[in-house]
Every structure is written in structure tokens, then in C-alpha cells.
C-alpha positions in Angstrom: 60.4 133.5 35.3 62.6 134.8 38.3 65.8 136.0 37.3 69.2 136.5 39.4 71.0 139.6 39.6 74.8 139.2 39.5 77.5 140.8 41.5 79.4 142.8 38.7 83.0 142.4 37.9 84.4 145.9 38.5 87.7 145.5 36.5 89.4 142.6 34.8 91.6 141.9 37.7 88.6 141.8 40.6 87.9 138.6 41.8 85.5 139.6 44.8 83.5 142.5 46.0 82.1 143.2 49.6 78.1 144.4 49.9 78.4 147.4 51.9 74.6 148.3 52.0 71.4 146.8 50.5 69.2 149.7 49.2 66.3 147.3 48.5 64.7 144.4 50.6 62.8 141.4 50.1 59.3 142.4 48.6 60.5 145.7 47.0 59.5 146.2 43.3 62.8 147.4 41.3 62.9 148.4 37.7 65.9 147.9 35.4 68.5 150.8 36.4 67.6 150.8 40.0 70.1 151.1 42.3 69.8 147.9 44.7 73.1 147.8 46.7 76.5 149.3 47.2 79.6 147.4 46.9 83.4 147.9 47.1 86.5 146.5 45.9 89.8 147.0 47.7 90.1 150.3 46.1 86.8 151.9 45.2 83.0 151.8 45.8 80.3 151.3 43.3 76.6 151.0 43.0 75.0 148.1 41.7 72.1 148.6 39.2 69.2 146.0 38.5 69.5 144.1 35.4 65.9 142.9 35.9 62.5 144.3 36.7 60.2 142.8 39.4 59.7 142.0 43.2 63.0 140.8 45.0 62.0 137.7 45.9 65.2 136.6 47.8 68.7 138.2 49.0 71.4 135.7 49.1 74.0 137.8 50.7 74.0 140.3 53.7 75.9 143.7 54.2 79.7 142.8 54.9 79.5 139.6 53.0 82.4 139.2 50.4 81.1 137.9 47.0 82.6 136.6 44.1 82.2 138.4 40.9 79.3 137.1 38.6 77.6 135.2 41.2 73.9 135.8 42.0 73.3 138.1 44.9 69.6 138.2 44.7 66.3 136.6 42.8 63.8 139.0 41.0 60.7 138.0 39.6 56.8 137.7 40.2 55.6 137.3 43.7 55.4 133.5 44.6 57.8 132.2 42.0 60.2 129.6 42.9 63.9 131.1 42.9 65.8 128.0 44.6 67.6 127.3 41.5 69.3 130.6 41.7 70.5 130.2 45.0 74.5 130.4 44.6 76.5 127.4 45.9 80.1 128.7 46.5 83.2 126.5 46.9 83.2 124.7 50.1 79.3 125.1 50.8 76.9 122.4 50.8 73.1 122.5 50.1 71.6 122.1 53.4 70.1 118.8 54.4 66.6 118.2 55.3 65.9 118.1 58.8 64.7 114.4 59.4 61.3 114.0 60.9 61.1 114.3 64.8 60.4 111.0 66.6 57.1 110.9 68.5 57.5 111.7 72.2 57.3 108.4 74.2 56.3 110.0 77.5 56.1 113.3 79.5 58.8 112.5 81.8 61.3 111.9 78.9 60.3 115.4 77.2 60.8 116.9 80.6 64.3 115.5 80.9 65.5 116.6 77.5 64.2 120.2 78.5 66.2 120.0 81.2 69.5 118.8 79.5 72.2 121.6 79.1 72.6 123.1 75.5 75.6 121.9 73.7 77.6 124.0 70.8 75.6 124.0 67.7 78.5 123.2 65.8 82.2 122.1 66.3 85.1 122.7 63.9 85.2 125.3 61.5 81.9 127.2 60.9 80.8 129.4 58.0 80.3 133.0 59.4 79.8 136.4 57.8 82.3 139.1 58.2 80.0 141.3 60.3 79.0 138.3 62.7 82.8 137.2 62.9 83.5 141.1 64.0 80.6 141.3 66.4 81.4 137.8 68.1 85.0 139.1 68.4 84.1 142.3 70.0 81.9 141.0 72.6 84.1 137.7 73.5 81.3 135.2 72.1 82.2 132.0 70.7 80.0 131.6 67.4 79.9 127.6 67.5 77.1 128.2 70.1 75.1 130.4 67.5 72.0 128.7 65.2 72.8 129.9 61.8 70.3 131.2 59.9 72.0 132.6 57.0 72.2 131.0 53.4 73.7 127.5 53.3 74.1 127.3 56.9 76.1 130.3 57.4 76.2 132.5 61.0 75.0 136.0 60.6 74.8 138.9 62.6 71.5 138.6 63.7 72.5 134.9 65.0 75.1 136.5 67.4 73.0 139.1 68.6 70.4 136.4 69.4 73.0 134.4 71.1 74.3 137.5 73.5 70.5 138.2 74.2 70.1 134.4 75.6 73.2 134.6 77.4 74.6 131.4 76.1 78.2 131.2 75.2 81.7 130.1 75.9 85.0 131.8 76.0 87.4 130.5 73.1 89.7 128.9 75.4 86.8 127.0 77.2 85.1 126.0 74.0 86.6 122.4 73.9 86.2 121.4 77.6 82.7 122.8 77.5 81.8 120.9 74.5 82.9 117.6 76.3 81.3 118.5 79.5 78.1 119.3 77.9 78.0 122.7 80.0 75.5 125.6 78.5 76.5 128.4 81.0 79.0 129.4 83.7 80.3 132.5 85.6 81.6 134.2 83.0 80.1 137.4 81.5 76.6 136.9 80.3 76.6 133.5 81.8 79.6 132.4 79.5 81.7 129.3 80.1 85.2 129.9 81.4 88.2 127.9 81.9 87.5 128.4 85.7 84.1 126.8 85.3 85.9 124.0 83.7 88.6 123.7 86.4 86.4 123.6 89.3 84.7 120.4 90.4 81.9 122.4 92.2 80.7 126.0 92.0 82.3 127.8 95.1 80.3 130.0 97.4 80.1 133.3 96.0 82.6 135.7 96.8 82.2 139.6 97.7 82.2 141.6 94.4 85.8 143.2 93.7 85.5 147.0 93.3 85.3 147.6 89.5 88.6 149.0 88.0 87.8 152.3 85.8 87.4 151.0 82.2 90.2 151.1 79.7 89.1 153.6 77.0 89.9 152.6 73.5 88.2 151.4 70.3 89.5 148.4 68.2 89.0 149.4 64.6 89.0 146.7 61.9 90.9 147.7 58.7 88.8 148.4 55.6 89.4 146.2 52.3 91.6 149.0 50.8 93.5 149.2 54.0 94.0 145.3 54.2 95.3 145.9 50.5 97.7 148.5 51.4 99.1 146.7 54.5 99.8 143.7 52.4 101.5 145.5 49.5 103.8 147.4 51.9 104.7 144.4 54.1 105.4 142.3 51.0 107.6 145.2 49.5 109.5 145.8 52.8 110.1 142.2 53.6 111.3 141.0 50.2 113.1 144.1 48.4 116.5 145.3 49.3 115.5 148.8 49.2 117.8 152.1 49.4 116.8 155.8 49.1 118.8 158.6 47.7 118.1 162.5 48.4 119.0 165.3 46.3 117.6 169.0 45.8 117.6 171.2 42.7 117.4 174.8 41.8 113.6 175.4 41.1 114.0 179.0 40.2 113.4 178.4 36.2 110.6 175.8 37.1 108.8 178.5 39.4 109.2 181.0 36.8 107.8 179.0 33.9 104.9 177.9 36.2 103.9 181.5 36.8 104.2 182.2 33.1 101.9 179.4 32.2 99.5 180.3 34.9 99.2 183.7 33.6 98.4 182.7 30.1 96.4 179.6 30.8 93.1 180.8 29.8 94.4 182.5 26.7 96.2 179.5 25.4 93.5 177.0 26.7 95.6 175.1 29.0 94.9 173.5 32.2 96.0 174.7 35.4 99.6 173.0 35.1 101.2 172.2 38.5 104.7 171.6 39.4 103.6 168.0 40.0 102.7 167.8 36.4 106.0 169.3 35.2 107.7 166.5 37.5 105.6 163.7 35.8 106.5 165.1 32.4 110.4 165.2 33.0 110.5 161.7 34.6 108.4 160.2 31.7 111.0 161.4 29.3 114.2 160.4 31.8 113.1 156.9 32.6 113.5 156.1 29.1 117.2 156.1 29.3 117.1 154.1 32.7 115.5 150.6 31.5 116.0 149.1 35.0 113.9 151.6 36.8 111.1 151.4 34.4 110.6 147.9 35.1 109.1 144.9 37.1 110.9 142.2 38.8 109.2 139.2 38.0 111.5 137.2 40.2 115.1 137.2 41.8 116.5 136.4 38.3 114.1 138.2 35.9 113.6 141.9 35.2 110.9 142.9 32.6 112.1 146.3 31.1 109.2 148.2 29.5 109.6 150.1 26.2 107.0 152.8 27.1 106.6 154.8 30.3 103.2 154.2 32.6 103.5 156.4 35.5 101.9 155.8 38.7 100.8 158.6 40.7 100.0 158.5 44.2 96.7 159.9 45.4 95.7 160.7 49.1 91.9 160.2 49.6 89.8 159.9 52.5 89.6 155.9 52.1 93.5 155.6 51.7 96.4 155.8 49.2 95.6 155.2 45.6 98.1 154.9 42.6 96.1 155.5 39.2 98.5 155.0 35.9 98.9 157.5 33.2 99.8 155.1 30.5 102.2 155.7 27.7 103.0 159.2 29.6 106.4 159.5 27.5 104.3 159.9 24.4 101.9 162.7 26.1 102.5 166.4 26.0 102.7 168.4 29.2 99.3 169.6 28.7 97.8 165.9 28.3 99.7 164.5 31.4 98.3 167.6 33.6 94.5 167.0 32.3 94.8 163.4 32.8 96.4 163.5 36.1 93.6 165.7 37.3 91.0 163.6 35.9 92.2 160.5 37.6 92.8 162.4 40.7 89.0 163.5 40.8 88.0 159.8 40.1 90.1 158.7 43.1 88.7 161.1 45.5 85.3 160.4 44.6 85.8 156.4 45.0 84.4 155.3 41.8 87.8 154.9 39.7 87.7 151.6 37.6 90.5 149.0 39.1 91.7 148.8 36.0 93.2 152.2 36.0 94.9 151.3 39.6 97.2 148.8 37.9 100.0 148.5 35.0 102.2 151.1 36.3 106.0 150.8 35.6 107.1 153.4 37.9 105.5 155.6 40.7 105.8 159.2 41.7 104.6 160.1 45.2 104.5 164.0 46.3 104.3 165.1 49.7 105.5 168.8 48.9 102.5 170.5 49.7 102.8 168.8 53.5 106.2 170.8 54.1 108.1 167.2 54.1 111.8 168.0 53.1 112.9 164.5 52.9 111.4 160.8 53.1 111.7 157.3 52.3 108.9 156.3 49.7 108.4 152.6 49.6 108.6 150.8 46.3 105.3 149.4 44.9 105.9 145.6 43.9 106.8 144.6 41.6 108.1 147.8 40.5 111.9 148.6 40.9 111.5 152.2 41.7 109.8 155.2 43.0 110.4 159.1 43.3 109.3 161.2 46.3 108.8 164.7 45.7 109.5 167.0 48.5 108.7 170.7 49.7 110.0 174.0 48.3 112.6 175.3 50.6 114.9 178.3 50.5 118.7 177.7 50.4 121.5 179.8 50.2 124.7 179.5 48.0 127.8 181.5 47.3 127.6 183.9 44.1 130.8 186.0 43.4 131.6 185.9 47.1 128.2 186.7 48.4 125.5 184.6 49.7 122.5 184.3 47.8 119.0 182.7 48.6 117.2 180.7 46.0 114.1 178.3 46.0 115.0 174.5 46.1 113.0 171.5 45.9 113.9 167.9 47.3 113.8 164.6 45.4 113.8 161.2 47.4 114.6 158.1 45.0 113.9 154.7 46.7 115.2 151.8 44.2 115.4 147.9 44.4 119.1 147.3 44.8 118.4 143.7 43.0 117.8 145.8 39.9 120.3 148.5 39.7 123.2 149.9 41.7 123.8 153.3 43.5 125.4 154.7 40.6 122.6 154.5 38.0 120.2 155.4 40.4 122.4 158.3 41.3 122.6 159.3 37.7 118.8 159.0 37.1 118.4 161.6 39.9 120.9 163.7 38.6 119.4 163.8 35.3 115.6 164.5 36.6 117.2 167.4 38.7 118.7 169.0 35.5 115.5 168.7 33.4 113.6 170.5 36.1 116.2 173.3 36.8 116.5 173.6 32.9 112.6 172.8 31.9 112.0 175.2 29.2 115.3 173.9 27.8 114.2 170.2 28.3 110.9 171.1 26.5 112.8 171.7 23.3 114.2 168.2 23.0 
């Protein structure tokens, strides 16, 4: 009996995933555990393993389709088995109606008249179209209403748009309504498309001499990935809804640098991970935040703030696909070595692209470190619904007066952005001051 293979649910908060590439095709034989397709959420990519053995009888979605979790993506069974009952019916979809029987031809002249009639758009109004087909239609300035859908449940897919391009039939978006009313199938536009000029002209004018072609403008339109869309949505929401202010300060990093050098020299002997300056910042912040409840919080609305008893630190990680922010949960209860080891493990999963979406949520405060890039000061953007984010800046050499003489020292910058609805400038400044003190006196801070 044929069985369906479901789109996995990659995390509690994930509702849909996008199929990026099919590894198997209809007619291929698969065994349980074989990789059949790749898929992605807005943050990570995964491989889907077959949960059934047999021949792939039908594939219900194409590359680029966004599929709800726990919905059949394909059917597996024995050759010839019926799998129609496994085809998913999504919200807004209707099972395709059977085509009515064709009426017998009355006479040859009537058939000739039908053959000569201009083609009309296949559909009007809203249509079902896959993301890849939509992107291709937009890039080629083709109206997908003229495409004959061959995808599941009347969906226009990429091959339908390519066939439409090859046929030379189409209309620009501006001319679509008029072309439908006039029954026009082709015009003077690129590839025979109907343009607004065709609709305005009562008769085709004599061909004018071809104008000299202008040099092509060289550019490329790049569609956002799912991850880039998620980042765009979050940052737009943050800057448009949160009154954000940023305070900047520097601290003397002399002791911090000396302590790290001592750890690095004895890490192998003590069995410690390679503890970095960022790990030490994470450690100090996880303790100081306990004294600033309004920064270790989420804004539920303009009138309610949720203060957390423990610190769940978000840690910004740069990857090839974009920025990810995994969470070190209960960071306030973990040692420096434990925070260092977990931070490295989470960063590695982010860069590999296989981190669970559940590890990318639940943070109560975030730290973003751009010090390695030489940035002396910046304005980090709050990740809603959090109320603050700490930027860690680069090491720099500063001078100060000691006993009447100028003395150089290593300083590091800190940039705190906070939600002014949740707290005012004074407590925000005090938090920054306490973090700087903890880092300046790190060995003393460890003894608390």
C-alpha cells in the first residue's frame, strides 16, 4: 500500500519549510534513511530522510515550493499503486474538476474558425503559482495568467512559464485586463506580448525604422533568501516600533587581556577550552543582568514587560547565509568554561547551517561582537521583543595621565542599545558601568 512522506517539522516554532532540491525523482527506488530532498527554514538547511521504502510514485511539490510542515510531499509504494488519496489539499486549494467531454465537431469550417480564434488568458484574477515560476515570470515580464498550469491542483510551475515564453504569447501586467476584454493573444511587445500601445491603437501602424539600441544596463535583481526575509522583517519591526537609544563607553582591558593570556597558556594543562574575550564578556553580562530586570526582559506590549529570573543570552553569529542568534540558556548558572564550550558549539552549528530552530529563540538579551572587524563604536539594533542589546567593539590603544605622564593602555568599547519604554538613561548607563567594571576587574569578579 502506498504511503506518504511528510515535510518534517524542524522545530516547535516552524510552520512551513521550502524545498530547495529534490535528490530523488519519480520512478527512483528509495530505502528508509535515504536522503530524498533538501529543505530550509528561515534560518537553517536540512536533509529529509525517507521514512518508507519503495518506488517514488508521485512528487506533490517542486523545488522552491513552500510547504506546510507535516504535509505529504511525495508518495512511495509499489509501481502502479494508486496514491491519489495521499495528495495534499492545502488551504485555498480545490481538487481539480474533471474536464467535460468534448462536443463533436459540427463541420470543418467551424473547426477552422475555432483554430483561427485568438488565444485568451488561461485564467483571470488570483492564480496559484510556485515561487520559482513567479520569479521567472517577473524577470521575463511575462503575465502568468496566460500560462496553462500543469502543477498539482492547478498550480502554475516553472515549466509552464518557460513554455509560455517559448510560445511567444503573453501580455504585460498593465495590458492584461484590456487584452482579456479584447481577446488579443499577441501584440507588438517583446516576444509578441500585448502592450498598452496595442490596446490604444485602432489599427497597426506601418512599421517604423528600428531605433538604435541603447547600451544594456548591467545589473542583477537578486531575490531575498528566506533567512534574509526574516532578518529584514525583524529589523524593520524593531526600528519602526521601538524607541531605541545607544550609549557608548570604553573600559581598561589590561587585566582582561592578561587573564586571557594566562588561560591560553595553561588551557591544555587544565583541560579548558580556548576561552576568548567574547566568552568573558558573555560571562560578566550573564551576572550583571540579574541586577537589571528591565534589561533582562521582553516587551509584551506598550503596557506590559515580562522580567525573567534567569538569563538566556543571545549571541550573534555571522554565517554565509546571514546573521543567526543562538541562545545560551541559563547562562547565569554556567561557569566561564561551560559558556565558552557552548558558545563554540552553537556557532559551529550556525555556520554548518544545521542548527535546530528551537535554539534560535528564547533569548532575554543579546550580545553582538564586531570587535574583530576593527569597529570602534556602532549602534546595534534590538531583537524584538527584547529590551536591550550590547555591542562589543574592538581593542584600541588609548592614553591617560599617570603621575603627570602620558601612559598608553589597551581599551575596549561597549555599545548598549536599549528600549526607552522599558528603562531610562540612568539605569542603562549604570548597567554599562557595571559591565565595564566587571571586565576591568575580571579576576575579582570571578571571586563573587
